[in-house]
C-alpha positions in Angstrom: 104.4 3.9 237.8 105.0 0.3 236.7 101.7 0.3 234.8 102.6 3.6 233.0 106.0 2.2 232.0 104.4 -0.9 230.6 102.2 1.1 228.3 105.0 3.2 226.9 107.3 0.4 225.9 105.1 -1.0 223.1 104.8 2.5 221.7 108.6 2.9 221.7 109.1 -0.5 220.0 106.6 0.5 217.3 108.5 3.7 216.6 111.8 1.8 216.2 110.2 -0.7 213.8 108.7 2.2 211.8 112.0 4.0 211.6 113.8 0.8 210.3 111.2 0.4 207.6 111.6 3.9 206.4 115.4 3.7 206.3 115.1 0.6 204.0 112.9 2.5 201.6 115.4 5.3 201.4 118.2 3.0 200.6 116.2 1.2 197.9 115.1 4.5 196.4 118.7 5.6 196.3 119.8 2.5 194.5 117.0 2.8 191.9 117.9 6.4 191.3 121.5 5.6 190.7 120.5 2.8 188.3 118.2 5.2 186.4 121.0 7.8 186.2 123.4 5.1 184.9 121.0 4.0 182.2 120.4 7.6 181.1 124.1 8.2 180.8 124.6 5.0 178.8 121.7 5.9 176.5 123.1 9.3 175.9 126.5 7.9 175.1 125.1 5.4 172.6 122.5 7.2 170.6 122.3 5.4 167.2 120.6 6.3 163.9 118.3 3.3 163.5 118.2 3.6 159.7 121.9 3.7 159.4 122.3 0.8 161.9 119.8 -1.3 159.9 121.6 -0.5 156.7 125.0 -1.4 158.2 123.7 -4.6 159.6 122.1 -5.8 156.4 125.1 -4.8 154.4 127.6 -6.6 156.6 125.4 -9.7 156.6 125.3 -9.7 152.8 128.9 -8.9 152.4 130.0 -11.7 154.6 127.9 -14.4 153.0 124.2 -14.0 154.1 122.1 -16.2 151.9 119.2 -14.4 150.1 116.4 -16.7 148.8 113.0 -16.3 147.2 111.6 -18.2 150.2 111.6 -15.1 152.4 110.3 -12.9 149.6 113.7 -11.4 148.8 114.9 -10.8 145.3 118.5 -12.2 145.1 119.4 -9.6 142.5 118.2 -6.6 144.5 119.2 -5.0 147.7 116.8 -3.3 150.2 116.7 -0.1 148.2 115.5 -1.9 145.1 118.8 -1.4 143.2 120.6 -4.2 141.5 124.3 -4.9 141.6 125.0 -7.3 144.4 128.1 -6.7 146.5 129.0 -3.4 144.7 125.7 -1.8 145.7 126.1 -3.1 149.2 129.5 -1.4 149.6 128.1 1.9 148.2 125.2 1.7 150.7 127.5 1.1 153.6 130.0 3.8 152.7 127.3 6.4 152.2 126.0 5.8 155.7 129.4 6.4 157.4 131.3 9.6 158.2 133.5 10.8 155.3 136.6 10.3 157.4 135.8 6.5 157.6 134.4 5.8 154.1 137.7 5.0 152.4 139.0 2.7 155.1 135.6 0.9 155.5 135.3 0.3 151.7 138.8 -1.2 151.7 138.0 -3.5 154.6 134.8 -4.7 153.1 136.3 -5.3 149.7 139.2 -7.2 151.3 136.7 -9.3 153.2 134.7 -10.1 150.1 137.9 -11.1 148.2 138.9 -13.4 151.1 135.4 -14.9 151.1 135.5 -15.5 147.4 138.9 -17.0 147.6 137.9 -19.3 150.5 134.8 -20.4 148.5 136.9 -21.2 145.5 139.4 -23.2 147.5 136.6 -25.1 149.2 135.0 -25.9 145.9 138.3 -27.0 144.4 139.0 -29.3 147.3 135.5 -30.9 146.9 136.0 -31.4 143.2 139.3 -33.1 143.8 137.6 -35.4 146.3 134.9 -36.3 143.8 137.6 -37.0 141.1 139.5 -39.2 143.5 136.2 -41.1 144.1 135.8 -41.5 140.3 139.3 -42.9 140.1 138.4 -45.6 142.6 135.3 -46.4 140.5 137.5 -46.6 137.4 139.9 -49.1 138.9 137.0 -51.3 140.1 135.5 -51.3 136.6 138.8 -52.0 135.0 139.3 -55.1 137.1 136.1 -56.5 135.6 136.6 -55.2 132.0 133.7 -52.8 132.4 135.5 -49.4 132.1 133.8 -48.5 128.9 130.3 -48.8 130.4 130.6 -45.8 132.7 131.5 -42.2 132.0 131.9 -39.5 134.7 131.4 -35.8 134.9 131.0 -33.1 137.6 128.3 -30.4 137.7 126.7 -28.3 140.5 125.1 -31.4 142.0 128.2 -33.4 142.4 129.8 -36.4 140.7 127.8 -38.1 137.9 128.4 -41.7 137.0 126.7 -42.3 133.7 125.9 -45.9 132.9 126.0 -45.6 129.1 124.4 -48.3 126.9 127.3 -48.8 124.5 127.4 -52.4 125.6 123.6 -52.7 125.8 123.0 -52.1 129.5 119.4 -51.6 128.5 117.8 -53.3 125.6 115.5 -51.2 123.3 112.1 -50.3 124.9 113.1 -52.3 128.0 113.8 -50.9 131.5 115.2 -54.1 133.0 119.0 -54.2 133.4 120.9 -56.8 131.3 123.3 -59.1 133.1 126.1 -56.8 132.0 124.2 -53.8 133.4 123.8 -55.6 136.7 127.5 -56.3 136.8 128.2 -52.6 136.3 125.9 -51.6 139.1 127.2 -54.3 141.5 130.8 -53.1 140.8 130.1 -49.5 141.6 127.9 -50.3 144.6 130.6 -51.2 147.2 132.3 -47.9 146.7 129.0 -46.0 147.0 128.2 -47.9 150.2 131.1 -46.4 152.0 129.9 -42.9 151.3 127.4 -40.9 153.3 126.1 -38.6 150.6 122.6 -39.1 149.1 122.4 -40.6 145.7 120.1 -39.5 142.9 119.3 -42.1 140.1 118.4 -40.3 136.9 116.9 -42.3 134.0 117.3 -41.1 130.4 116.1 -42.3 126.9 117.6 -41.5 123.6 116.4 -38.8 121.3 114.3 -41.0 119.0 110.7 -39.7 118.8 109.3 -43.3 118.5 106.8 -44.2 121.2 108.2 -46.9 123.5 106.6 -50.3 123.0 105.7 -51.0 126.6 105.3 -47.5 128.0 103.0 -44.6 127.3 105.9 -42.2 126.7 109.7 -42.0 127.1 109.2 -40.3 130.4 107.8 -43.5 131.9 110.5 -45.5 130.3 113.2 -43.3 131.8 111.7 -43.4 135.3 111.4 -47.2 135.1 115.1 -47.5 134.2 116.1 -45.3 137.1 113.8 -47.3 139.5 115.3 -50.6 138.4 118.8 -49.4 139.1 117.6 -48.1 142.5 116.1 -51.5 143.3 119.4 -53.2 142.4 121.4 -50.9 144.7 119.0 -51.3 147.6 117.8 -54.9 147.4 120.9 -56.7 146.0 123.7 -54.4 147.0 122.4 -53.3 150.4 122.5 -49.5 150.1 120.0 -47.9 152.5 116.8 -46.6 150.9 117.0 -43.3 152.7 120.0 -42.4 150.6 118.3 -43.2 147.3 115.9 -41.4 145.0 114.9 -41.9 141.4 114.0 -39.4 138.7 113.2 -39.6 135.0 114.2 -37.1 132.3 113.0 -38.8 129.1 115.0 -37.6 126.2 115.5 -34.0 127.5 119.1 -34.3 128.8 121.3 -36.0 126.2 124.8 -36.8 127.3 126.3 -36.0 123.9 125.0 -34.1 120.9 122.1 -36.2 119.4 123.4 -35.3 115.9 126.6 -37.3 116.4 126.8 -40.9 115.2 126.2 -43.4 117.9 124.6 -40.9 120.2 121.5 -43.0 120.7 123.5 -45.7 122.4 125.2 -43.2 124.8 122.2 -41.0 125.6 120.1 -44.0 126.6 121.5 -44.4 130.1 121.1 -44.1 133.8 123.1 -41.5 135.8 124.1 -42.2 139.4 124.6 -38.8 141.0 126.6 -38.5 144.2 125.1 -35.3 145.6 127.7 -33.1 147.2 127.1 -31.6 150.6 129.2 -28.5 149.8 127.5 -25.0 150.1 125.6 -23.8 147.1 128.1 -21.0 146.5 130.9 -23.6 146.3 128.9 -26.0 144.1 128.2 -23.2 141.6 131.9 -23.3 140.8 132.1 -27.1 140.3 131.7 -27.1 136.5 134.4 -24.5 135.9 136.8 -26.1 138.3 136.2 -29.5 136.8 137.1 -28.2 133.4 140.3 -26.7 134.8 141.3 -29.9 136.4 140.5 -32.3 133.5 
């Protein structure tokens, strides 16, 4: 009897283990089934027209300031449908993809958002131009203390603040790219103010409109670049501005500061521009010229 009982116990234990295993599978299967039902319900409640969703997404991105560039193959003047018109066509596309009951309200919201964005961009641009003009006033005061105020003119364009070192007092001698002592004094006066900035600086060389070939350079392009490089060297080597903030460019006679037909224009157009490059967004910088004219 004892022997028979000993043989049945292992069999009974195996059955209990088997039953526990099956119960675990049932519980797991129930959980998976419930999750599947939940996902099916969620999917049924959120069925979306993919084309309409894509149109809405692109329209909202464009309406709220998404940048479109040629780098990604996009035409800034066209939307995804090939139509031109910018924000107006975006609004039309969005409204057409919404139920009629929501079209008027949606169009009003989008137009209000666009107006707010434009107003914010204008205010940001105006604040940046005011900051640049305040910087120019500091430069003016420094020049006035040394009697050099007539050697620099200022303007603002989409790049930022432009300090034009004009040659009315012979900053550069004819055919020469080397700064005169007065020219060095002008650069050294401006440099301490520039040193306290963080913006990069572009040094642009220019020649006057005379078609005469420069004496020591192949063309006026090389002469303009040499003038810009000499100013850059002065700012870096003598005045201590970091090289990583500086770059030099030459424009020859192609960008006169004043009308070449005016008397005395040659002395003004032969110059070097120190451009403080603004870090404002491109949309704000595009407004700089107009705002500068409004403020001056």
